[in-house]
N, C-alpha and C positions, 0 to 999 in steps of 0.2 A: 758312260769312261769312267775309269774308277776315279775318287778324287787320291791325290797324293796326300799322305801324314807323313810328316820327317819325323823320324825320331831322335830322342834324346842324346843319341849318340854321335849322330849325324850334326846337330846342330850345335853340340857340346864343340865338337872340333872345326868347325865350321868360324865360331866365337872365338877359339885361341889363335886361328890362324889370322882372322880378322884384328885382332889385339896385338898379335906378333908380328905378322908379316911374312913369316917364312914357315914353312913345313915341319923342318927340326926342331925348331924352339916350340913349335906347339906340341911336335911328337913328346919332347922330352915333359912340357908341364904336363900333358895328358896320363903319361907313364906308358905310350903305346910305338908302334914301329911310325917310321915315314909315311911307309906306304900304306900302314892303316888308315893315317888321316889325309891322304892324298884322295885313297877310295870313299871313304865317308864324304869326302867335300863333294867328290865326283858325281856321288848318289844323289846328294844332295841339290848339285845345280840340274840332272838329268831330271828329274823328279819334281820339280818347279820350271822346267823348262826355261833357263834362262843361266847365263855365265855370272858368276858371283865374285870372279877374279881376273882379272888381266894377268899372267905369267909373263914375268921378265925374268931375267939370267941373275939380279942378286934379290927380288924379292918379290910377293904378289900383293898387286894394287885392286883394292874393291873395286867395281864396276857402280855404275847408281842403281843398278839392281841389289848390290852388296849391301849398299850404305842402306836402302831402304830395308833388307832381311835383317841386318846388323840391330836396328832399332827393336823391330818386333822379338827377335829369337832372345836378344837380350832381356826383354821384360818375361818371355816366357819360361826363361830358365830360372830368373829371380824367382817368380811363383812356384817353379817346382823346387826349387831348394827351400823357399818355405815351409811348403808343404813338408817336405822330407824332416826340416826342423823341428815341425809341428808336430809328427805321428812321433817322433824321438822324446818331444816334452811328453807326448800323452804316455807312451810306453817307461821312461824315465821318471815319471810321476809330478814333473817338475813345473806341470799344468793340469787344467781338466776342471772336472767336476766329479759330483758322486751327488745325486740326487736320489730319497730315500720316501716312499708313502708308509707310514707307519702310524696306527692309531696312537693317542693322547696319554694312554697306561701304558702300552708299551713302551714307546717311547720316554717315557719316564725312567722305566727299567731300565731300558737296554743302552739307548744314547750316550748316557753319562760316562759309560764304561769304555764307551771305545773313540767318543770325539775329541776327546782332550791329547788324546797321544796320537789321534789322526792329524791334527792339525800341527802337532809339533813337530811331526814327521815330515809330513808334506804339506809346507805352507801354502805353497802355490796352486794347490788344489783345494777348490771351495768344495762347501758339503752344504746342500738344502736338504732340508727336512720337511715333507709335506705330510702333518700332523692331519690326518682327514678323519673323517666318522666310520666305522665300521662299513657301513652299507654302502660306501663310496670306496673304500680302499683296494677292490678290484678292477674297478673303473680307469682310476688312475694308473693302475699295471697296465692293465690291457691296452689303453688309451696311446701307451707309451709317454704319456705324462713324466715319468718316474724311471732310472736304472733298473729297480727292483724295488720290491716291498717287503716287510717283514711284519707278519701276523697270523692268523689262523682263520681262512677264508673256509667257511661252512659250505659252500656251494662251487667249488672252483671246478671250470672246466677242462676242455681239451686247448683253453687258448692260453694256458699258464703252467707252466711249471714249479712245484714244489720241492724244495730239498730241507731237509729237518734241521733246524738250528740247534735248540733245546726241546726236552718236555716238562712240562709243565704240572704239577699235582694240585686238587682240591683242598683246603684246610679250614679249618676251624680258628677265627681270630674273635678273641674275648677278654673279657679285663680279667684279672687276675684273682679275681674273688669273685667269679661267674661259678654255679654248680661243676660247669664242665670243665674248668681248669686243673685240677686235681688230676687229671686222666694224663696218661703219657699220649695216648690216642683215643679218638673217638669214633664210635661208631656210627654208620648213619642212622640206625635207628634209635641211638642215644639222644638224637636232636627232637626225637617226641615230645612234645609238651613246652619244648622252650622255644619263645620267638628269636626268629633270624632275622637277618637282612640280607638279600639276594639282588643278582642284580633283576633288570625290568626284562619280564617273559620273551622269550625269542632270541633276547641280547647278549650277547658277550656268551660268558660261560655260564647264562642260566638254562639251555636247557641241555645240557651235562647235569649240572645239579638236579632238575627235575627228574632226569631218567634214574639219576643215582638213588633219590629219595625213593621212585617207585617199584626200582628194581628190590631196594631194601623193606619195601612194606610200610613204608612211613608218611603222614602227611605232613609237610612240613607246615611250619605257624610261622608264614614270611609277611613280617609286618611294617615292613618299609621295602620296596621296589624299586632301585637306582640303577642310574646311570654311566653314573660315574666310582669307579671303586674306591677313589678319594673318599667318595661320601658315606661308603661303607665303611670305612677304617673309622671315621670320626664319629660317626652314628655308634660304632662298638665301642671307642672307648668313653662316651658318655655312657656308658650303661645301658643302652635304650633297648640291644639285643646284641648275640654276636652274631658273626656274617661271616658268610662264607665265599672266601677268596682263592683266587689263584696262590699256590704258595711264594711265588717270583715277587709277588706285586706285594704280598702280607710282610716279607721280610725287609723289602728294603728301608721304610720309614724305620726312625728308633722311637719307638713306644714303651716304656720299660716298664707301664702298667698293665701293657695287653701281653697275651700269648699266643704262642700260635701251635696250632694241635693237629696233625694228618687224621684226614677222614679215611675211615677203613670199611670196606674194601674201596682201594685206590682207585682214583677217578683222573686219569691223567688227560692231556691235550697237549699238542706238536705244535709248535712257533716255527713256523717254517720260513726260509727264502723264496719270496716269491717273484719271477721273472716270467716274461713274455714268454711264450712257447717259440721256440727258435732262436730267441735273439741270445746273445755271446753278452759278456759283459767284459766293459773298458776296466784297462788295468787298475784303473785307480776304487772302481768299484769292488775289484777283487780285491786288493790290499784293504778296503775299508771292513771287509765280510772278514778277511783272514784276521784280522786285529780283535775284531770283536770276539769269535771264537776264541781267539788265544784268552781275552778276557774272561769269557763265561766259563773258562775250563781253570781260571785260578779263582773265581768264584765259588766254583763247586764245592760244596762239601764245609763251606764256611757259613756266608752270611745268606746265602739262598740254598740253604739245605734242601734237598728235595726237586732242586730245579732243574738240575741235568743227571740224564742216567737213572731216573730213579723207573723201576718196573711198572707197567702200563696199567694194571689193575694186579691187587692182591688179596 
């Protein structure tokens, strides 16, 4: 036997009649015809198999079954209205949450560009930054722990979708008194004989560095292998060695005694928005990314020269 499930329209019609005791008044409240209200209430009674109202010439009086139904239906409709209000709040960005997986290095470059503006525009939406290690990045996205990630996953499979956000290039950072500082650009082969600081093998941009050096036929004299780009920066500033870094990260800190030189041929990497395959983003997450893209366009060509819209290789 098929189980009867009342419709929201039937329940709203019943509750209006229960509260007002008249079909005409209920119809006016619901902006429908009186006959429509009568049919909806009758359908509800037929489906439940009980009479909900005793009809008199002056009004409709609820039966015992009607009194019991009113308690349940009032609670159901209250929950339905709360659901609708909650969904509307998510759509209007008056409430909600945005969670982002991102490595600490990228977080330091990107999040300050968008977070203050987003918090000011949408104070009811919370933002959670999951600053994870590169080897934890994909698992955070695939596992659904975050709405999306921002990063450069090296072995992304079919479980995730990548949408390029910005393009970054490798550069050389050195003190202004370094022998290579006077050059407008530095070729990879020019690094021969100069000590350099690079990321540890297999980590971050290091595979790109090794590949570019190999293609240029130069054996890099790597005197320090670091896990954090901030370490490479202060080593360069101390005069220990020149550092090979993504241009975006090198451009953010204000170090007047350091210079940044593009390495040619250019070697680039895409920083992408990483989402779980087939998963759509909530309105708040979409808006967060829209503001971030706008901020990156504003930065393009100024403090982050070479960070966006740079040829892949030249």
